[in-house]
C-alpha positions as a Markdown table, in Angstrom:
| # | Residue | x | y | z |
|---|---|---|---|---|
| 1 | Met | 64.0 | 118.4 | -58.4 |
| 2 | Trp | 67.6 | 116.9 | -58.1 |
| 3 | Leu | 66.2 | 113.8 | -59.8 |
| 4 | Gln | 64.2 | 115.8 | -62.2 |
| 5 | Leu | 67.3 | 117.8 | -63.9 |
| 6 | Arg | 69.6 | 114.8 | -63.5 |
| 7 | Cys | 67.2 | 112.3 | -64.9 |
| 8 | Gly | 65.0 | 114.3 | -66.8 |
| 9 | Leu | 61.8 | 112.6 | -65.3 |
| 10 | Glu | 58.5 | 114.8 | -65.6 |
| 11 | Pro | 56.6 | 115.7 | -62.7 |
| 12 | Arg | 54.2 | 112.9 | -62.9 |
| 13 | Thr | 56.5 | 110.3 | -63.5 |
| 14 | Leu | 58.1 | 111.7 | -60.0 |
| 15 | Ala | 55.0 | 111.4 | -58.2 |
| 16 | Ala | 54.5 | 107.9 | -58.9 |
| 17 | Leu | 57.9 | 107.0 | -58.1 |
| 18 | Thr | 57.5 | 108.9 | -55.0 |
| 19 | Val | 54.3 | 106.8 | -54.2 |
| 20 | Val | 55.7 | 103.5 | -54.8 |
| 21 | Leu | 58.5 | 104.3 | -52.9 |
| 22 | Val | 56.5 | 105.3 | -49.4 |
| 23 | Ala | 54.2 | 102.2 | -50.6 |
| 24 | Ala | 57.2 | 99.9 | -49.8 |
| 25 | Ala | 58.6 | 101.9 | -47.5 |
| 26 | Val | 55.1 | 100.9 | -44.9 |
| 27 | Phe | 55.3 | 97.7 | -46.0 |
| 28 | Ala | 58.4 | 96.6 | -44.7 |
| 29 | Val | 57.7 | 98.7 | -41.5 |
| 30 | Val | 54.1 | 96.4 | -40.9 |
| 31 | His | 55.8 | 93.3 | -42.5 |
| 32 | Phe | 59.1 | 93.8 | -39.3 |
| 33 | Trp | 56.7 | 95.3 | -36.7 |
| 34 | Ser | 54.2 | 92.0 | -37.0 |
| 35 | Ala | 57.1 | 89.5 | -37.0 |
| 36 | Arg | 59.0 | 91.2 | -34.0 |
| 37 | Pro | 59.4 | 88.6 | -31.0 |
| 38 | Gln | 56.3 | 88.1 | -28.7 |
| 39 | Ser | 55.9 | 86.7 | -25.4 |
| 40 | Val | 53.9 | 83.2 | -25.4 |
| 41 | Arg | 51.7 | 82.7 | -22.3 |
| 42 | Val | 51.6 | 78.8 | -21.0 |
| 43 | Pro | 48.6 | 76.8 | -21.6 |
| 44 | Asp | 46.6 | 75.5 | -18.4 |
| 45 | Pro | 47.2 | 71.6 | -17.7 |
| 46 | Val | 44.2 | 69.6 | -19.5 |
| 47 | Ser | 43.1 | 66.9 | -17.1 |
| 48 | Glu | 42.8 | 63.2 | -18.2 |
| 49 | Ala | 39.3 | 63.2 | -17.9 |
| 50 | Ala | 39.3 | 65.5 | -20.5 |
| 51 | His | 40.9 | 63.0 | -22.7 |
| 52 | Ala | 39.2 | 59.7 | -21.8 |
| 53 | Pro | 37.2 | 58.2 | -24.7 |
| 54 | Glu | 33.2 | 59.1 | -24.8 |
| 55 | Ser | 32.6 | 55.3 | -24.2 |
| 56 | Ala | 34.6 | 55.6 | -21.0 |
| 57 | Leu | 33.0 | 58.7 | -19.4 |
| 58 | Asp | 29.6 | 57.1 | -20.5 |
| 59 | Thr | 30.3 | 53.9 | -18.4 |
| 60 | Asp | 31.4 | 56.0 | -15.7 |
| 61 | Arg | 28.7 | 57.8 | -15.7 |
| 62 | Gly | 26.5 | 54.6 | -16.1 |
| 63 | Val | 24.7 | 55.5 | -19.1 |
| 64 | Asp | 25.5 | 53.5 | -22.3 |
| 65 | Arg | 25.7 | 54.6 | -26.2 |
| 66 | Ala | 21.7 | 54.7 | -26.2 |
| 67 | Gly | 21.7 | 57.2 | -23.3 |
| 68 | Thr | 19.8 | 55.3 | -21.2 |
| 69 | Pro | 21.1 | 54.9 | -17.7 |
| 70 | Asp | 22.3 | 51.0 | -16.5 |
| 71 | Pro | 19.7 | 49.5 | -14.3 |
| 72 | Ser | 21.3 | 50.2 | -10.3 |
| 73 | Pro | 21.6 | 46.8 | -8.6 |
| 74 | Gly | 18.7 | 46.2 | -6.1 |
| 75 | Ala | 17.5 | 43.4 | -4.2 |
| 76 | Pro | 16.1 | 41.1 | -6.5 |
| 77 | Pro | 13.3 | 40.2 | -7.0 |
| 78 | Thr | 10.3 | 39.1 | -5.5 |
| 79 | Gly | 7.2 | 37.2 | -6.0 |
| 80 | Gly | 4.4 | 39.8 | -7.5 |
| 81 | Pro | 0.7 | 39.3 | -6.9 |
| 82 | Gly | 0.2 | 36.7 | -9.5 |
| 83 | Glu | 2.0 | 33.9 | -8.1 |
| 84 | Arg | 0.4 | 30.9 | -6.9 |
| 85 | Ile | 1.0 | 28.1 | -4.3 |
| 86 | Val | -1.2 | 24.7 | -3.8 |
| 87 | Val | -2.3 | 23.4 | -0.3 |
| 88 | Asp | -3.9 | 20.3 | 0.9 |
| 89 | Val | -7.0 | 20.9 | 2.5 |
| 90 | Ser | -8.1 | 17.7 | 4.5 |
| 91 | Gly | -10.3 | 17.0 | 7.4 |
| 92 | Lys | -13.6 | 18.0 | 8.1 |
| 93 | Val | -14.2 | 19.8 | 5.2 |
| 94 | Arg | -16.9 | 19.9 | 2.9 |
| 95 | Arg | -15.0 | 19.5 | -0.2 |
| 96 | Pro | -11.0 | 18.1 | 1.0 |
| 97 | Gly | -8.6 | 18.3 | -2.0 |
| 98 | Ile | -5.6 | 20.0 | -3.7 |
| 99 | Tyr | -6.2 | 23.7 | -4.6 |
| 100 | Pro | -4.0 | 26.4 | -5.7 |
| 101 | Leu | -4.7 | 29.7 | -4.4 |
| 102 | Ala | -2.7 | 32.9 | -4.7 |
| 103 | Ser | 0.4 | 33.9 | -2.9 |
| 104 | Gly | -0.1 | 35.6 | 0.4 |
| 105 | Ala | -3.8 | 33.3 | 1.1 |
| 106 | Arg | -4.7 | 32.2 | 5.0 |
| 107 | Val | -6.0 | 29.3 | 6.0 |
| 108 | Ala | -9.8 | 31.1 | 6.0 |
| 109 | Asp | -9.0 | 31.4 | 1.9 |
| 110 | Ala | -7.7 | 27.5 | 2.0 |
| 111 | Leu | -11.1 | 26.5 | 4.1 |
| 112 | Arg | -13.5 | 29.0 | 1.6 |
| 113 | Ala | -11.7 | 27.1 | -1.4 |
| 114 | Ala | -12.9 | 23.3 | 0.1 |
| 115 | Gly | -16.5 | 24.5 | 0.4 |
| 116 | Gly | -16.2 | 25.6 | 3.8 |
| 117 | Val | -16.4 | 23.2 | 7.3 |
| 118 | Arg | -18.8 | 20.6 | 8.1 |
| 119 | Thr | -21.4 | 21.8 | 10.6 |
| 120 | Gly | -20.5 | 21.5 | 14.1 |
| 121 | Val | -16.6 | 21.5 | 13.7 |
| 122 | Asp | -15.1 | 22.6 | 16.5 |
| 123 | Leu | -12.2 | 25.3 | 15.0 |
| 124 | Thr | -10.4 | 25.6 | 18.5 |
| 125 | Gly | -6.9 | 25.6 | 17.9 |
| 126 | Leu | -6.9 | 26.7 | 14.2 |
| 127 | Asn | -5.7 | 29.7 | 13.2 |
| 128 | Arg | -7.6 | 31.2 | 10.2 |
| 129 | Ala | -5.5 | 34.6 | 10.1 |
| 130 | Arg | -2.0 | 32.5 | 9.2 |
| 131 | Val | -0.5 | 32.8 | 5.8 |
| 132 | Leu | -0.1 | 29.5 | 4.0 |
| 133 | Met | 3.1 | 28.5 | 2.3 |
| 134 | Asp | 3.5 | 26.4 | -0.6 |
| 135 | Gly | 3.0 | 22.7 | -0.6 |
| 136 | Glu | 1.7 | 23.1 | 3.1 |
| 137 | Gln | -1.6 | 20.9 | 4.1 |
| 138 | Val | -4.1 | 22.5 | 6.6 |
| 139 | Val | -6.3 | 19.8 | 8.6 |
| 140 | Val | -9.7 | 20.8 | 9.9 |
| 141 | Gly | -10.8 | 19.1 | 12.6 |
| 142 | Ala | -7.7 | 17.9 | 14.7 |
| 143 | Pro | -8.4 | 18.5 | 18.7 |
| 144 | Pro | -6.2 | 20.6 | 20.6 |
| 145 | Gly | -3.9 | 20.3 | 23.6 |
| 146 | Pro | -1.1 | 18.1 | 24.1 |
| 147 | Gln | -3.1 | 15.0 | 24.5 |
| 148 | Ala | -3.7 | 15.1 | 20.7 |
| 149 | Phe | -0.3 | 14.9 | 19.7 |
| 150 | Gly | -0.2 | 11.4 | 18.5 |
| 151 | Ala | -3.0 | 12.8 | 16.1 |
| 152 | Thr | -2.3 | 12.3 | 12.2 |
| 153 | Gly | -4.7 | 15.2 | 11.4 |
| 154 | Gly | -8.2 | 12.9 | 10.9 |
| 155 | Ala | -9.3 | 13.2 | 14.2 |
| 156 | Thr | -12.0 | 15.7 | 14.8 |
| 157 | Ala | -14.3 | 17.5 | 17.9 |
| 158 | Ala | -17.8 | 17.0 | 16.5 |
| 159 | Gly | -19.0 | 19.7 | 19.1 |
| 160 | Gly | -19.6 | 20.1 | 22.7 |
| 161 | Ala | -18.5 | 17.1 | 25.4 |
| 162 | Ala | -20.1 | 14.5 | 23.3 |
| 163 | Gly | -17.8 | 15.1 | 20.1 |
| 164 | Ala | -14.6 | 15.6 | 21.8 |
| 165 | Gly | -11.9 | 13.2 | 21.6 |
| 166 | Ala | -13.9 | 10.9 | 19.0 |
| 167 | Gly | -12.6 | 9.7 | 16.1 |
| 168 | Ser | -8.9 | 10.5 | 17.3 |
| 169 | Val | -6.3 | 8.7 | 15.5 |
| 170 | Thr | -3.3 | 8.1 | 17.2 |
| 171 | Gly | 0.5 | 7.4 | 16.5 |
| 172 | Pro | 3.6 | 9.2 | 15.2 |
| 173 | Val | 2.8 | 12.8 | 13.7 |
| 174 | Ser | 4.6 | 12.9 | 10.1 |
| 175 | Leu | 7.0 | 15.4 | 9.6 |
| 176 | Asn | 6.8 | 15.8 | 6.1 |
| 177 | Ser | 2.6 | 16.5 | 6.7 |
| 178 | Ala | 2.3 | 18.0 | 9.5 |
| 179 | Thr | 0.9 | 21.4 | 10.0 |
| 180 | Val | 2.6 | 24.1 | 12.1 |
| 181 | Glu | -0.1 | 23.7 | 14.8 |
| 182 | Gln | -0.1 | 19.8 | 15.0 |
| 183 | Leu | 3.9 | 20.1 | 15.9 |
| 184 | Asp | 3.1 | 22.9 | 18.4 |
| 185 | Thr | 1.3 | 19.9 | 20.6 |
| 186 | Leu | 4.1 | 17.9 | 20.7 |
| 187 | Pro | 5.8 | 17.8 | 23.9 |
| 188 | Gly | 8.9 | 20.0 | 23.9 |
| 189 | Val | 7.8 | 22.5 | 20.5 |
| 190 | Gly | 6.6 | 25.2 | 20.7 |
| 191 | Pro | 5.1 | 27.7 | 18.1 |
| 192 | Val | 8.9 | 29.0 | 17.2 |
| 193 | Leu | 10.0 | 25.3 | 16.9 |
| 194 | Ala | 7.4 | 24.1 | 15.1 |
| 195 | Arg | 7.8 | 26.8 | 12.4 |
| 196 | His | 11.6 | 26.3 | 12.3 |
| 197 | Ile | 10.3 | 22.3 | 11.5 |
| 198 | Val | 8.2 | 23.4 | 8.5 |
| 199 | Asp | 10.8 | 25.5 | 7.6 |
| 200 | Tyr | 13.6 | 22.9 | 7.0 |
| 201 | Arg | 10.9 | 20.9 | 5.7 |
| 202 | Thr | 10.2 | 23.4 | 2.9 |
| 203 | Gln | 14.1 | 23.9 | 2.1 |
| 204 | His | 15.3 | 20.8 | 1.9 |
| 205 | Gly | 12.5 | 19.1 | 0.3 |
| 206 | Gly | 11.0 | 17.2 | 3.3 |
| 207 | Phe | 12.5 | 14.5 | 5.8 |
| 208 | Arg | 14.0 | 11.2 | 4.2 |
| 209 | Ser | 14.4 | 10.0 | 8.2 |
| 210 | Val | 13.5 | 11.3 | 11.6 |
| 211 | Gly | 17.4 | 11.6 | 12.4 |
| 212 | Glu | 17.4 | 14.5 | 10.0 |
| 213 | Leu | 15.3 | 15.9 | 13.1 |
| 214 | Arg | 18.6 | 17.1 | 14.5 |
| 215 | Glu | 19.6 | 19.4 | 12.1 |
| 216 | Val | 16.8 | 21.6 | 12.9 |
| 217 | Asn | 18.0 | 24.7 | 14.6 |
| 218 | Gly | 16.5 | 24.4 | 18.1 |
| 219 | Ile | 16.6 | 20.9 | 18.9 |
| 220 | Gly | 19.6 | 19.1 | 20.9 |
| 221 | Asp | 20.0 | 15.5 | 21.5 |
| 222 | Arg | 17.7 | 15.5 | 24.8 |
| 223 | Arg | 14.4 | 17.1 | 23.0 |
| 224 | Phe | 15.4 | 14.7 | 20.2 |
| 225 | Ala | 15.5 | 12.1 | 22.2 |
| 226 | Asp | 12.1 | 13.0 | 23.8 |
| 227 | Leu | 10.3 | 13.5 | 20.2 |
| 228 | Gln | 11.9 | 10.4 | 18.3 |
| 229 | Pro | 9.3 | 7.6 | 19.5 |
| 230 | Leu | 6.2 | 10.3 | 18.4 |
| 231 | Val | 7.4 | 11.5 | 15.0 |
| 232 | Arg | 7.6 | 9.8 | 11.9 |
| 233 | Pro | 9.3 | 10.8 | 8.1 |
């Protein structure tokens, strides 16, 4: 009323002015209330792994960028069933010669590849279930026993007492072509030592001299002295 009388304002103008003043007061209160000081929560510590590059994380997980896991370092690949070996089949067989066979083939498989053994041949001492090695020679008809240590692989036992010892060839045993069975007939050489000799021959590409026999595991000076006159490279 005082403003209306003093300033000569109309009621409508006075009402509008009042509304504006009230709105300004409300705005000021809201502004100061939102700007008041507030407590801030300390952020949680972040691990270093969260900042690591994505490529580094993928490497740690063993995954490449394409999402394919890295291959695990397993054992070295072994020979598959498709590998082949080559063996020399000689002696009293129908078709002596060199034959390729599947890896893991046995002596019986080599005999079948050579057409089988001849009629009346004595197979005593020939292990037909033995697994063959690449480059091995299979001699059929060599007489068994220590008395045959000088045979070179062409000896036969043509069946029965009449054929025993017939056709045997005496002389030093070849370290590069003798089979495990032939080496086993040497004095002081058993199946284990004979296998060591064949393994050394395979690993080193053969014997270049009789003196290399000293390097075979299980052959000392005394045994070498006994074997030296009975073998050749």
